[in-house]
Structures are given as structure tokens and as C-alpha cells.
C-alpha positions as CSV (number, residue, x, y, z in Angstrom):
1,M,-86.8,0.9,4.9
2,K,-87.4,2.4,1.6
3,T,-90.4,4.3,0.1
4,T,-92.4,2.9,-2.8
5,I,-95.3,4.3,-4.8
6,K,-98.5,2.3,-4.5
7,E,-101.8,3.0,-6.2
8,F,-105.2,2.9,-4.4
9,N,-108.5,4.0,-5.9
10,N,-106.6,5.5,-8.9
11,E,-104.5,7.7,-6.7
12,K,-100.8,7.3,-6.1
13,Y,-99.4,7.3,-2.6
14,E,-95.8,7.1,-1.4
15,V,-95.7,4.5,1.4
16,L,-92.9,3.0,3.5
17,D,-92.1,-0.5,2.4
18,H,-90.7,-3.2,4.7
19,A,-90.0,-6.9,4.6
20,E,-91.8,-9.0,7.2
21,T,-89.6,-10.7,9.7
22,P,-90.5,-14.4,9.8
23,G,-91.2,-16.2,13.0
24,F,-92.9,-13.5,15.1
25,K,-96.4,-14.8,14.4
26,T,-95.4,-18.4,15.3
27,A,-93.6,-17.3,18.4
28,F,-96.6,-15.2,19.5
29,H,-98.9,-18.2,19.1
30,I,-96.5,-20.5,21.0
31,V,-96.2,-18.1,24.0
32,L,-100.0,-17.4,24.0
33,S,-100.8,-21.2,24.1
34,V,-98.2,-21.8,26.9
35,A,-99.7,-19.0,28.9
36,V,-103.3,-20.3,28.5
37,I,-102.2,-23.8,29.5
38,Y,-100.4,-22.4,32.5
39,F,-103.4,-20.4,33.7
40,I,-105.7,-23.4,33.2
41,Y,-103.3,-25.4,35.4
42,I,-103.2,-22.7,38.1
43,F,-106.9,-22.1,38.3
44,A,-107.8,-25.9,38.1
45,H,-106.4,-26.2,41.6
46,L,-108.8,-23.6,42.9
47,L,-111.9,-25.6,42.1
């Protein structure tokens, strides 16, 4: 990581800069949807 200077409200701040790692958001949504489908499958048998 490196530090960059960004300006907010006419004041300069030194902030840590990083590049986003692609794929984490998509993987999270896939895992969450599989978990929801699995719980629906499990609890459907209880009714």
C-alpha cells in the first residue's frame, strides 16, 4: 500500500491507497445465494 494525498472540504489528508481485488463481491453474492437456497430447502421439510 502507498499513501496518497486527497482533498476533502478544502483540507488535504494523507490516506492509504489500495487497489480493489476483483471477484470478492461476486463470490460473496454467490455464497450468500447458495446459503439462502440451502436454508429454504432445509426448512421446507419442516412444514
